[in-house]
Each structure stands twice: as C-alpha cells, then as structure tokens.
C-alpha positions as CSV (number, residue, x, y, z in Angstrom):
1,M,31.5,-81.2,-51.3
2,H,33.7,-82.6,-48.5
3,I,36.4,-84.9,-49.8
4,G,38.0,-87.1,-47.2
5,L,41.2,-89.1,-47.7
6,D,43.2,-91.4,-45.5
7,D,45.8,-94.3,-45.3
8,T,47.6,-93.6,-48.6
9,D,51.2,-93.7,-47.2
10,S,53.4,-96.4,-45.7
11,P,56.6,-96.4,-43.6
12,R,58.7,-96.6,-46.7
13,K,57.1,-93.7,-48.8
14,G,54.3,-91.3,-49.4
15,C,52.2,-88.9,-47.4
16,T,48.5,-88.2,-47.4
17,T,49.0,-84.5,-46.9
18,Y,51.1,-84.5,-50.1
19,I,48.2,-86.0,-52.1
20,A,46.0,-83.3,-50.6
21,A,48.5,-80.7,-51.7
22,L,48.5,-82.1,-55.3
23,L,44.7,-82.0,-55.3
24,V,44.7,-78.3,-54.3
25,E,46.5,-77.5,-57.5
26,K,44.5,-79.9,-59.7
27,L,41.1,-78.9,-58.3
28,L,41.7,-75.2,-58.7
29,K,42.3,-75.8,-62.4
30,L,38.7,-77.1,-62.4
31,K,37.6,-73.7,-61.1
32,V,36.4,-75.0,-57.7
33,E,36.3,-72.6,-54.7
34,F,37.9,-73.7,-51.4
35,I,35.6,-72.8,-48.5
36,D,38.3,-73.8,-45.9
37,Y,42.0,-74.5,-45.8
38,P,42.6,-78.2,-46.3
39,N,41.9,-79.9,-42.9
40,L,44.5,-82.1,-41.4
41,I,42.8,-84.2,-38.8
42,R,44.9,-86.2,-36.5
43,L,43.1,-89.3,-35.3
44,N,43.7,-91.5,-32.1
45,P,47.5,-91.7,-31.9
46,N,47.2,-95.0,-30.0
47,V,45.6,-97.3,-32.6
48,P,48.0,-100.2,-33.4
49,W,47.6,-100.0,-37.2
50,K,48.4,-96.3,-37.7
51,T,51.2,-95.0,-40.0
52,R,53.3,-92.4,-38.3
53,G,51.0,-89.4,-37.3
54,N,47.7,-91.1,-38.1
55,G,46.5,-88.0,-40.0
56,A,43.4,-87.9,-42.3
57,L,42.6,-85.1,-44.7
58,C,39.5,-83.3,-45.9
59,L,39.1,-80.8,-48.7
60,R,36.0,-78.6,-48.6
61,I,34.9,-77.0,-51.9
62,K,32.1,-75.4,-53.8
63,F,31.9,-76.3,-57.5
64,N,29.9,-76.2,-60.7
65,E,27.8,-79.3,-61.1
66,N,29.1,-80.0,-64.6
67,V,32.5,-80.8,-63.3
68,E,31.5,-83.1,-60.4
69,D,32.4,-86.3,-62.2
70,L,35.7,-84.8,-63.3
71,I,36.5,-83.8,-59.6
72,K,35.9,-87.3,-58.4
73,E,37.9,-88.8,-61.3
74,T,40.8,-86.4,-60.5
75,V,40.8,-87.4,-56.8
76,I,40.6,-91.1,-57.5
77,N,43.4,-91.0,-60.1
78,T,45.6,-88.9,-57.9
79,V,45.2,-91.4,-55.0
80,E,45.8,-94.4,-57.2
81,E,49.0,-92.8,-58.6
82,H,50.6,-91.7,-55.3
83,A,49.3,-94.2,-52.7
84,D,51.7,-97.0,-51.8
85,L,49.2,-99.7,-52.8
86,E,51.9,-102.4,-52.9
87,F,52.6,-102.1,-49.2
88,K,50.7,-104.7,-47.1
89,G,49.4,-102.3,-44.5
90,T,48.3,-99.5,-46.8
91,D,44.5,-99.5,-47.4
92,P,43.4,-96.1,-48.8
93,G,39.9,-94.7,-48.6
94,I,38.2,-91.7,-50.3
95,V,34.9,-90.2,-49.1
96,F,32.7,-87.8,-51.1
97,F,30.1,-86.1,-49.0
98,K,27.8,-83.4,-50.6
99,K,25.7,-82.1,-47.7
100,A,26.4,-78.5,-46.7
101,K,25.8,-79.3,-43.0
102,I,27.7,-82.1,-41.4
103,P,25.2,-84.4,-39.5
104,R,25.6,-84.7,-35.8
105,E,26.0,-88.5,-36.1
106,I,29.1,-88.1,-38.4
107,K,30.6,-85.5,-36.0
108,D,30.2,-88.0,-33.2
109,F,31.8,-90.7,-35.3
110,S,34.7,-88.3,-35.9
111,K,35.1,-87.6,-32.2
112,M,35.2,-91.3,-31.4
113,A,37.9,-91.8,-34.1
114,I,40.0,-89.2,-32.4
115,T,39.5,-90.4,-28.8
116,G,38.8,-94.1,-29.2
117,I,38.4,-97.0,-31.7
118,V,35.8,-97.2,-34.5
119,K,35.0,-99.9,-37.1
120,L,34.7,-99.8,-40.8
121,E,31.1,-101.1,-40.5
122,E,30.1,-98.0,-38.5
123,A,31.5,-95.7,-41.2
124,L,29.8,-97.6,-44.0
125,K,26.5,-97.5,-42.1
126,L,26.7,-93.7,-41.8
127,L,27.6,-93.3,-45.4
128,R,24.6,-95.3,-46.5
129,R,22.3,-93.4,-44.1
130,F,23.4,-89.9,-45.2
131,K,23.9,-90.8,-48.9
132,G,27.7,-90.3,-48.9
133,E,30.0,-92.0,-51.4
134,A,33.1,-93.9,-50.7
135,L,35.8,-95.7,-52.5
136,G,38.2,-98.1,-50.7
137,F,41.3,-100.0,-51.8
138,K,42.2,-103.4,-50.5
139,K,40.9,-103.6,-46.9
140,C,39.3,-100.1,-47.2
141,R,40.4,-99.0,-43.7
142,G,41.1,-95.5,-45.1
143,I,37.3,-94.9,-45.4
144,I,37.2,-94.7,-41.6
145,G,39.7,-91.8,-41.5
146,G,38.2,-90.2,-44.6
147,L,34.8,-90.0,-43.0
148,A,36.3,-88.9,-39.7
149,A,38.1,-86.0,-41.4
150,V,34.8,-85.0,-43.1
151,G,33.1,-85.0,-39.7
152,E,35.7,-82.9,-37.8
153,N,35.1,-79.4,-39.1
154,L,37.2,-77.8,-36.4
155,R,34.6,-75.6,-34.8
156,G,36.4,-75.6,-31.4
157,D,40.1,-75.1,-30.8
158,Y,42.4,-75.5,-33.8
159,T,45.8,-74.5,-35.2
160,Y,47.5,-74.2,-38.5
161,E,50.5,-75.9,-40.2
162,I,52.4,-74.9,-43.3
163,L,53.8,-78.0,-44.9
164,V,56.7,-77.6,-47.4
165,Y,57.4,-80.4,-49.9
166,R,60.6,-81.5,-51.6
167,T,61.2,-82.4,-55.2
168,P,61.2,-86.1,-55.9
169,E,64.9,-86.4,-56.7
170,N,65.6,-85.5,-53.0
171,Y,63.4,-88.0,-51.4
172,G,65.3,-90.1,-48.8
173,S,68.3,-87.7,-48.6
174,K,69.1,-85.4,-45.7
175,R,67.0,-82.3,-45.6
176,R,69.0,-79.2,-46.5
177,V,67.6,-76.5,-44.2
178,D,69.6,-74.1,-42.1
179,E,69.1,-75.0,-38.5
180,K,70.3,-71.6,-37.1
181,S,67.6,-69.8,-39.1
182,I,65.0,-72.2,-37.6
183,I,66.1,-71.3,-34.1
184,E,66.0,-67.6,-34.9
185,M,62.6,-68.0,-36.5
186,D,61.3,-69.7,-33.3
187,E,62.6,-66.9,-31.1
188,K,61.0,-64.2,-33.3
189,T,57.6,-65.9,-33.8
190,R,57.0,-67.3,-30.3
191,P,54.4,-67.8,-28.8
192,Y,52.5,-67.8,-32.1
193,T,54.4,-70.8,-33.5
194,F,55.3,-73.9,-31.5
195,N,57.3,-77.1,-31.5
196,N,60.0,-75.8,-33.8
197,F,63.0,-76.6,-31.5
198,D,63.7,-78.7,-28.5
199,P,65.9,-76.7,-26.1
200,E,66.8,-79.7,-24.0
201,K,68.6,-81.5,-26.8
202,R,69.3,-78.4,-28.9
203,R,67.5,-80.2,-31.7
204,V,65.4,-78.8,-34.6
205,I,62.1,-80.7,-34.8
206,I,60.3,-79.3,-37.8
207,T,62.1,-81.5,-40.3
208,P,61.1,-85.2,-40.4
209,R,63.8,-87.8,-41.0
210,G,61.9,-90.4,-43.2
211,P,61.7,-90.9,-46.9
212,D,58.4,-89.0,-47.2
213,P,58.0,-85.8,-49.4
214,V,57.8,-83.3,-46.5
215,L,60.8,-81.0,-46.3
216,F,59.5,-79.3,-43.1
217,G,56.4,-78.2,-41.3
218,I,55.8,-75.1,-39.1
219,R,52.8,-75.1,-36.7
220,G,51.2,-72.0,-35.4
221,E,48.1,-70.0,-34.4
222,N,47.3,-68.3,-37.8
223,P,48.2,-68.4,-41.5
224,E,49.9,-65.0,-41.4
225,I,52.4,-65.9,-38.8
226,L,53.2,-69.2,-40.7
227,K,53.9,-67.3,-43.9
228,K,56.3,-65.0,-42.0
229,A,58.0,-67.9,-40.2
230,F,58.4,-69.8,-43.6
231,E,60.1,-66.7,-45.1
232,M,62.6,-66.7,-42.2
233,V,63.8,-70.3,-42.9
234,K,66.9,-70.6,-45.1
235,I,66.4,-73.5,-47.5
236,Y,69.2,-75.0,-49.5
237,E,67.2,-77.4,-51.8
238,P,64.4,-76.9,-54.3
239,V,60.8,-76.6,-53.0
240,E,58.2,-78.3,-55.1
241,R,55.1,-76.9,-53.4
242,W,53.7,-75.8,-50.0
243,V,50.2,-75.6,-48.5
244,I,48.7,-74.2,-45.3
245,F,46.5,-76.6,-43.4
246,R,44.0,-76.0,-40.7
247,T,44.3,-78.8,-38.1
248,N,43.5,-80.2,-34.6
249,Q,47.2,-80.5,-33.8
250,G,48.4,-79.1,-30.5
251,T,44.8,-79.0,-29.0
252,D,44.6,-82.2,-26.8
253,A,41.6,-83.2,-28.9
254,H,42.4,-86.9,-28.4
255,L,42.3,-86.8,-24.6
256,K,39.1,-87.8,-22.8
257,H,38.3,-87.5,-19.1
258,V,37.4,-90.7,-17.3
259,E,35.5,-90.6,-14.0
260,D,37.5,-93.4,-12.4
261,L,40.4,-95.6,-13.3
262,S,38.2,-98.7,-13.7
263,Q,36.8,-97.1,-16.9
264,I,40.2,-97.0,-18.7
265,K,40.4,-99.1,-21.8
266,P,43.3,-100.2,-24.0
267,Y,44.3,-97.9,-26.9
268,S,42.2,-94.9,-25.5
269,P,43.9,-91.5,-24.8
270,V,42.7,-90.4,-21.3
271,I,42.8,-87.8,-18.5
272,A,42.5,-89.5,-15.1
273,K,43.1,-88.6,-11.5
274,G,44.5,-90.8,-8.7
275,K,46.8,-90.9,-5.7
276,V,50.3,-92.2,-6.2
277,A,50.2,-95.7,-4.7
278,V,53.6,-97.1,-5.8
279,E,56.5,-94.7,-5.9
280,P,58.5,-94.1,-9.1
281,R,61.0,-96.7,-10.1
282,I,63.5,-96.8,-13.0
283,I,63.1,-99.8,-15.4
284,P,65.5,-100.8,-18.2
285,R,66.3,-98.1,-20.8
286,R,65.9,-95.4,-18.1
287,H,62.1,-95.3,-18.3
288,V,60.2,-94.3,-15.1
289,V,57.1,-96.1,-13.9
290,F,54.8,-95.4,-11.0
291,S,51.2,-96.5,-10.0
292,I,48.1,-94.5,-9.2
293,E,44.9,-95.6,-7.5
294,D,41.5,-94.1,-6.8
295,G,39.7,-96.7,-4.6
296,K,38.3,-98.6,-7.6
297,A,41.3,-99.5,-9.5
298,R,45.1,-99.2,-9.8
299,V,47.0,-98.4,-13.0
300,D,50.6,-98.0,-14.0
301,C,51.9,-94.8,-15.5
302,A,55.1,-94.7,-17.6
303,A,57.3,-91.7,-18.5
304,Y,59.7,-92.9,-21.1
305,E,63.3,-91.7,-21.4
306,P,62.7,-89.5,-24.4
307,T,60.0,-87.5,-22.6
308,G,62.9,-85.6,-20.9
309,S,61.5,-83.0,-18.4
310,L,58.3,-85.1,-17.8
311,R,60.4,-88.1,-16.8
312,K,62.4,-85.9,-14.4
313,A,59.1,-84.6,-12.8
314,A,57.7,-88.2,-12.5
315,M,60.8,-89.3,-10.6
316,K,60.1,-86.6,-7.9
317,L,56.7,-87.9,-7.0
318,I,56.1,-89.9,-3.8
319,K,53.4,-92.1,-2.4
320,G,50.4,-90.0,-1.4
321,D,50.7,-87.3,-4.1
322,Y,47.4,-86.6,-5.8
323,V,47.9,-86.2,-9.6
324,E,46.0,-85.9,-12.9
325,V,47.7,-87.9,-15.6
326,Y,47.3,-87.4,-19.4
327,G,48.2,-90.1,-21.9
328,S,47.4,-93.1,-24.1
329,V,46.6,-96.5,-22.6
330,R,48.9,-99.3,-23.7
331,S,47.2,-102.7,-23.9
332,P,48.2,-105.1,-21.2
333,S,50.5,-108.0,-22.1
334,K,51.8,-111.1,-20.3
335,N,54.6,-109.2,-18.6
336,N,53.1,-105.7,-18.4
337,P,49.8,-104.5,-16.8
338,L,47.5,-101.9,-18.2
339,T,49.7,-98.7,-18.5
340,I,49.1,-95.1,-19.3
341,N,52.0,-93.8,-21.5
342,L,52.3,-90.3,-20.1
343,E,52.1,-87.1,-22.1
344,K,51.5,-84.8,-19.1
345,I,51.2,-84.8,-15.3
346,R,49.3,-82.2,-13.3
347,V,50.3,-82.3,-9.7
348,L,47.2,-81.4,-7.7
349,K,48.3,-82.0,-4.2
350,L,51.7,-82.9,-2.6
351,A,52.0,-85.3,0.2
352,S,54.3,-84.5,3.1
353,K,57.7,-86.0,2.8
354,I,59.0,-87.2,6.2
355,V,62.4,-88.4,7.0
356,Y,63.9,-89.5,10.4
357,R,67.1,-87.8,11.5
358,N,69.1,-87.5,14.7
359,P,67.8,-84.7,17.0
360,K,69.7,-81.5,17.5
361,C,71.9,-80.7,20.5
362,P,69.8,-79.1,23.2
363,K,72.7,-76.7,24.1
364,C,74.1,-75.5,20.7
365,G,71.6,-76.7,18.1
366,K,74.0,-78.8,16.0
367,R,72.7,-82.1,14.7
368,L,73.9,-85.0,16.9
369,K,76.0,-87.9,15.6
370,S,75.6,-91.6,16.3
371,M,78.3,-93.2,18.4
372,G,77.4,-96.7,17.1
373,K,74.5,-99.1,17.4
374,N,72.8,-98.8,20.8
375,K,75.6,-96.5,22.1
376,G,73.6,-93.3,22.0
377,L,74.4,-89.9,20.4
378,R,76.9,-87.1,20.9
379,C,77.5,-83.5,19.9
380,E,80.7,-83.0,18.1
381,K,80.7,-79.3,19.0
382,C,79.8,-79.4,22.7
383,G,81.0,-82.9,23.5
384,L,77.7,-83.7,25.3
385,R,76.5,-87.3,25.1
386,F,72.9,-88.6,25.1
387,K,72.1,-92.3,25.7
388,N,68.3,-92.3,25.3
389,L,67.5,-89.7,22.6
390,K,65.8,-91.1,19.5
391,K,65.5,-90.0,15.9
392,V,62.9,-87.3,15.2
393,E,60.5,-86.7,12.3
394,V,61.7,-84.0,9.9
395,K,59.5,-82.6,7.1
396,V,61.6,-82.2,3.9
397,K,61.0,-79.6,1.3
398,R,59.7,-81.2,-1.9
399,E,61.7,-80.9,-5.1
400,I,58.5,-80.7,-7.2
401,K,55.7,-78.1,-7.1
402,R,52.0,-78.2,-7.8
403,G,51.3,-77.5,-11.5
404,L,51.5,-78.9,-15.0
405,Y,54.5,-80.9,-16.4
406,I,54.6,-81.7,-20.1
407,T,56.8,-84.1,-22.1
408,S,59.7,-82.4,-23.9
409,P,58.9,-81.0,-27.4
410,R,60.9,-83.7,-29.2
411,S,58.6,-86.4,-27.9
412,Q,55.3,-84.6,-28.0
413,R,52.6,-86.2,-30.2
414,H,51.0,-84.2,-32.9
415,L,47.8,-83.7,-30.8
416,T,49.5,-82.8,-27.5
417,K,48.9,-79.2,-26.5
418,P,52.3,-77.7,-25.7
419,L,52.8,-75.2,-22.8
420,R,53.2,-72.4,-25.3
421,R,49.5,-72.8,-26.4
422,Y,47.9,-72.6,-22.9
423,G,45.8,-69.5,-22.8
424,M,45.7,-69.3,-26.6
425,E,42.9,-71.8,-27.3
426,K,40.3,-70.8,-29.8
427,K,36.6,-71.1,-28.9
428,S,35.1,-70.9,-32.4
429,A,36.1,-70.9,-36.1
430,H,36.5,-67.7,-38.1
431,I,37.8,-68.9,-41.5
432,K,39.1,-66.4,-44.0
433,L,41.5,-67.7,-46.6
434,I,44.5,-65.4,-47.1
435,D,45.5,-64.6,-50.7
436,D,48.6,-66.9,-50.9
437,W,47.8,-70.0,-48.8
438,H,49.4,-72.4,-51.3
439,F,52.0,-72.8,-54.0
440,P,51.6,-73.4,-56.8
C-alpha cells in the first residue's frame, strides 16, 4: 500500500513530515514492512497556497490483510490529532493506493504537480479510475499532494534527509544546537551532504526558525553519511524522534525547459534562454532586475537581495549577453510584468563590452588628457597637443565569465540543485533500508 499525506500544517504549527514520523513508529507496531524510506516529495514551490516548503509525504508498505482496516484507522486518527484543522488554509488529504505498480497516468499527474498547477478534480478522477481511496478534510486540497507523493516514486535523481524532532515542551523556543559542530560536520562530510551552512553570511541553515516540531534536518547523498553527520552534531535539548527520508530535494525536479519565452506561464518553474535586452538595474530593497528576449517575447528576471552571489553575478550582465535562466514565474500585477524569480543563471555567451576613451600619445604611449570642450587633447608626459584626435573604441575585460551561477545556500529552495551536487546525480533507484533508519 502507498499512503499519501499532505497539507496538515500551518504557519503557526505542525509539520506533515512529523505526522509521517509518528506513523513510522505506529505502523511498525502493526508488523508492516516498509519497502522504501518515507518519501518526502516537494511540489511546485511557486503555488500561491503552499505552506512553507510545499512538501507531501508517502509511506510505502507491505502488510497482512487482516490489519488493513487498522492501518487506515491509525493513519486517519493520527492526521486528525496532529493536523492544524482550525487554521483556515489547512485542508489535509490522505490517499490509500493498493496497486503494486504506479500507473503512468498518476506518475504524469505527480510530475505536473511538481512543475505546474493541478486541480483537485484531476486527482479525484484518477483515484476513481484506478480504484484508489482518499479522505479529505475541509476543502480537501491535501488530496492533490497526497496523490502526487504516491505517484513520484523517485526512480530518477534523488537525495536523502534525516529530520530530527524536538519534544513538545520546546516548540517555539530557540533551537539548542551547537553551531560550531555543524560547521565542522559540513567540512568533514562534504560533498556528500549539502546546504548545512551559508559561508557568505556565516549562518547555519539546517535549523528552521518557526514553531514547528523540527529541530534540524541534514540533507545528503545516502543514509549512511546522514547517520555519521547526525552523530557529529552536538545537541543541547532532548530529541523525541528522528527519521531518514528519501526525497526529490536538491534535484531541480521542479524546473521545466520551455522552447521560447512566449510559453512561460505564471506560477511555473522554468528553464529558458534569451539575450539580455535591458541591462540590470537596482530596484528598492537592493533587488536586481534585467530583461531577456528571444525574438518572440521579452520577460523580466529578478535576483532578489537575499540571493547573494547570484545577485552579484546578475549585476555584471550587459545587453547582448546570451543566458539560460532558471526560476519560478511570478504572476504579473498592475505594476509588475511577468517575471522570473531567479534561482540560477547560466551565462552561455558574453557580449563584447566597448567603452570610448581618449587615444594614447603616438610618441610615448600614455593616455591623452582632454584640455576642455573642443580644445583638443594633450600628453601630460611629452607635452604634445592634438586638436583633431577623437576618442577610440576600447574592448574592456568582462568581470563575469561563462558558466553557472547559483543563489546562495541561505536562499535556495528545497528543490534547487546546489553546486555541490553537480556530477553526483543518480540515474536510477537502488533502495536498501539500513538497519537504523529511524528512532524510535
């Protein structure tokens, strides 16, 4: 059985991964066999109704038929107990899917939920067609994510995350974890873990800041390295539980190539190519905006101040540069056109940067100085004067090179593939659960 869950949390409390962690313990007591690590599937990060990271969960198990009803009852009761049902925007959904092989149509639905926008009606239609079961609360929007998590069985690139949870009495307080030990852990486990620490701001980024149950989470390439990394972190508060998840985080799974800029739609994460048509400019709050075009359309691209190194790279672009941009499309408003909120820029071709300068002295080679408007030029070294010489074109060395530029770790989305992972992508899934992949 594949059990999908989504939309149980709110900005004020809760976490769907925590409900999944609770279910790991409860379902094991019913003698089920997990056939995969719990799957944490990040969906389209650009949908306007998401909560924080827009993550859906799927538990994949084998079980004895005589406990099927008890399994479903346990899942439903756990969601009812821990979901923030009183919050207006929380609309949980649970999906039970019993086929051993996931149908192609459900896989396609999942892909669309990660790269675009899907509707509840589409999810319900697929559940009826393939005899799945679903339970929704309130507006039932969580059924969409639940089915999407079922359909994304991570047969391409994937990573892992160990999530460590606090005891309830510490919810909302500052997380008591030794930052120096996290920096040392990052140094000792690289490149097999990622996004532990932002070197630009000297900031630890594995600890969230909200009131949710997560103490910290470490992301990496395999379960073994995560266990080692976990053991290196010095923790100064009680740990209630921890679980290793398999996930699409850090894979760029949300980004979808578009053939030309006219195909770009609001809320879609895209990869698009174009020539810089309007040079970068700084807007209020130190954000950088420039425009690209491809002959069919023109679109703005924005590198926001927190993107750090990406913002600095964007500022060095000039008109005529040919680039590939990666990011999520912000819906146009009255004052703002269609805009790609940048996650990455790949500079494919650099335009020549030409400036006009005074010529050099024919005798000594020193750059000539102006004597005033329409008064000609003179050499300060030789004393020679020239009345009819004009400024000459000079090709300036660019401050940016061809290559890939990524937003700083502190502002990377869950799905954004960091530089550390390039060359480490997985092509297929080889799942073997290690002995201790959860506690308790």
